[in-house]
Every structure is written in structure tokens, then in C-alpha cells.
N, C-alpha and C positions, 0 to 999 in steps of 0.2 A: 693178936696174932699178926706178928709184921710179915711183911708180903716182901720178897725179892724184887727189885727193879729186873727186869728184861735183859740181857746181855742183848749191846748193841752188836748188832752183824758187821763187822770192822772187818777192812784188811789186815793181814801182820804189820807191824811197822815194820819201816825201813832199817830199823837195826838189827832184824831179826836174819837179814841177808847174811849168808855164811862168810867169813874175812878168807882171805887167801895172799897170797904175796904181792900180787899187782892191785889190792883194792887200793884205790883211790880216798882220801880221809875225806871228810864231811864236818862242816859246820852243823851248827843247831838250825840253822835258818833253810839251808839246804836240806837236811833231813823232813824239815816241817813240810816239804813243797813236795818231796816224794809221798809221804803219808798223805798229805792231798790230793794229789794224782791218784794215789791205788784206790782210796776212796771214791773218786770221782769217777774210775774205772769200773769200778766194784757195783756202785750204785746204777752205772748205764745200764750194765751187764745184767742185772739181777731186777731192775725196776723199770728203765726206762726202754729197753729196746724192745719188750713185750707190747707196747703200744705199737709196733709197726704191724705187727699180725690183725690188731682192732683196726689200724686204718685203711689196710689194704683189703679185708672184708667189708667194711661199711661204707667206706668210698672209692677207693682204686679199683679196685675188681669190678663192682658195678658198672662205674664210670668203663672202663674200657670194655665191657660189652656191651653196652650201649652204641658205643663209637664204632667196634668191628663186629658185633654181631657173635663173637667168642669170647672164652675166659681167657686172660694169657698162659700161653702155651709150654712156654720157658724161659730161663730167667734173664736174658734178654726182653721177652714183652714185658714180664714184674715190671724191671728196671724203669722201662717206658711206661707202666700205668702210675710207679709210685712215686716217679722224679717231682711230678709236681704239687705232690702232696705236702702240707704245710706241716704235719710230722713226722715225716721223714725227714725232710729239709732240718728240722731243727735237731731231728738226732744225728744227722750227719755234720752238722755243723757241730755239735758239741766234742762227736768223737776225732772229728779234724782238728776243734781245738783243743782237745784232751793230750793229741801228737804233738802238737808243735809245742804246746807248752810242756810238755814230758821234755823234747829234746832242747829247749832254753834251760829248763832244770838241769838236764845231763852235762851239756856243753858246758855250761860258766861253771859247774862244780870241775869238770874235768881241765877245759883248756887253762887253766889258772893254774894247774900244777901240770901241763903236758910233758913239761921237760924234765919234771921228776921223775914222771911215771916211765920217760922213754930209755931216761938212765938207770932205772930200777929191772927195765926187762932188756936193757942192753948186758948187763951184770949178769942178768939169769941164765940171760942164752950165748955169754960168750964163750965160746970154742966146742958148742952142741955140735954132731953132725947131724941131731933129730929135725932141725930148723933147714928148711930148702926152699929159699925164696927165688922165683926168677922175673929178672926184671921185665923179659923179653915180652909178658904176659899181656896180652891185649883184652882190653876191656868191652865186653858184647854192645850193642847200640841197646839193647834191652835193661841193662845197668845203667850207662850214660845217659840217657835220655829221661830220667826223672830220680831223683832223689828219695830212694825207698827208705820207705819210715819216717819219710818231711826230715831226714838229718841233711843238713849241705852237704855233701859231695861223697853220699852214699858210705859205705864203709871202706872202698877201697881210695878216699881221697889221704894224702898226707899233708900234712904242713909242715913239718917240720922230718929233720933226717932222722929216720928208723922212727917214725909216728907211732903212737901206739892210741891216740888219745879218741879216735873212731871206736875202736875197741874198747877202750875203758867207758865212753859213756854209752855203749849198748852194754855191755856186764853194769853199769851200774842203774841204769834205768829201766832195765827189761824187769825186774821185780815188782815194781810199780805198774807200767802195762797191764802184767799175768795177775795182780793184786796177789800175788804171796802164792800162786796156785801150781808153780813148777817146782818148789822145794827154793830152800836156804840155798843153794846153789846153783838153782836154775837147771835142774837135772832132770827132772821128771821125766821126761820121754825116754832119756837112757837107760835110766833105771827100771820103766818101764818094759824094756826091751831087753834086761839084764831077768827081769824075774817071769816072763815072758818063756827066757828059754831055760830058765830053771825050772818049769813047770811041764815045758813040752820034751824038754832035751836034758834032762838031769844027768851032770857026768860030760855032758860034751861040752870039748874045747879047740875051739877052732885055730887054725895054724895061722890065717893070716884075717884082718878085719879092716875094711875099707870104709870111711865115712866121707863121703862126700856134700860138699858145702858144708862145711861143719862150724865155721865163721869161729869163736875164741874154743870152743870144745868143749862148752856146757853138755852134753849128752856123749863125747864122746870119753870123758875122765871116769863116769861111772861102769862105762864101757870097759874101758881097759884097767880099770882095777879090778873087775870079775873076771879078766884074762887074763893073768901078767905072766905070762908064758908066751901069750899071742903077738903079732906084730901087728901095731894098728895102725893105716896109714891114713891121716887124717888129710883132705883137699878143701883148697878154698880159694878163691879168685882173690882176693884182699890181704896184701901182705899186713897191713896193721893188723887186722884179727888175728894174723896166724902168729907175729912176734908176741902178741897179746897171749893169744893161746898157749904157744909153748912153753912163755913162762909163766905164766899160771900153773899149767901141769907139774912143770919143772919145780915151781914151789909147793907142789902139792906130793914130793917125790914119787912121781908117776917117770919112768925113764923106758916106756914100750911105746910110744906115742910117736912117729915123725909127722911133723908139719909141713907139708910141702905144698907151693902155689901150683895153681893150673885151671884151666878151663874144663870143667868135668863133661861138656857136652860130648 
């Protein structure tokens, strides 16, 4: 009697990403890079990270106790204990390299078609009052001091007029970073909110919904879809994210989301 080979525990292929009007095009090699990164991240999350607990219990905590006379009591002391451990250093290096490779993969895909994506967003956004940008919005120091997620220029930088490349990069690569766990449209958190409300408050329809730090609207869209009569205000600091997010939502047929630029502090 023949036995079936065990199925590999693989991340979903990048081709499973849900298409929309702003989706960048990808070549065979670009897709292959994302598929590698998705499975690399999955392996680190499911296998490699567990070794940190072993390293802490067998080496880092005993060494810290010998030096200080007590176990680490908070995250700062745990970090101090783990910082010099070779396994933790290896894991940290892998995580850092994974994010740098993810940015290289996403930016090389998006920047070669930045003008095409910009023009597509312009066409979808033209004449809409649901996209409100404010060029006087100041970037806080905690945003400008570091490139979030290792993306050069973070999410607010613009390389051409009406740029959306930062947002397209974020959208294209997040599936690989999260190994598909957020769903085809990266909207798992938004769908979770909708399901929670349906269970806790069935039939309730809010008049207004505020989404702070909306990004490209991954989680705004399922909430707005669930409450089509509600006025949804989605606020973010980064103009590229809002341009892209509005165009993406418009392409999905949603007209009840206003994307507004501002600091939500």
C-alpha cells in the first residue's frame, strides 16, 4: 500500500494575493523572490525563534543571575541578558536581513513602474472629494529619525510628483512578510473587527467610523464594506499611502471612505 508523502508546511504563493486596480505587475523572478521570503519568514517564525527561549533559559538567564544576583525583571533586563548570546544574535541577523531583502524585492518591483502606478492612481483619484491631502503636515521626529521597516524614506517620502511607490511597495511585500496570515487582501484585522462586532452587537450600524493610522486602507476597506451607510474617515501621515489607498478603495467600488492626511496625535 502506497503512502502519501507529507505535505510541506509552506506559505501561500505570492500569486494568491488578491488583485485590485492598483496592483503592480510582477515578473516570474520577482514572484519567486517573494515566495522565498514568505517561506523564509515562516521558517523563522515557526522554527528558528523557538531557540531563543532555549538560549535564555540555558545561558542568558543563569549568566545574568550570576552577575546581578537576580533574574531579569523586565524587558530591558532581558534584552541586556540576551544581547550577547550567539543564538539570539543569529536570529536577529536573520530577521534584519529578511526585512532588507523584502525591501529590495519590493522596491525593485515597484520603482521600475512608479510612473505607471502614479498615473493609474491619478486617474482613479481625479475629481474625488474623498481624498484630502495637506502638504503642511509636519513629519514627527520619531518618523523621520529612522526608516520604518527598513524602507528608505519610510512611508511618507516621495520620489516624483503624486508618488505612490512607497505605498505600492508596502502593499506588494506585506503578504511575504506576514506569510499570508492576514489573508489575500491583507485585511485580516479589519475582518476580525467586523466579525467581533457582528457577534457582540448584531444589527448595530455606526454613523461614523474613525481609522487612525490607516496606511493604504487594508483594514479600512472591510470595515467600510460591512457598514456601507457609515461615514468612514481614514487618517494617515503619509500622502503616498493615502493616494494609493484611495485609488485602491475606489477601484474596489467603495465610496464611503474619506482618506485625510494629518497627524493623529
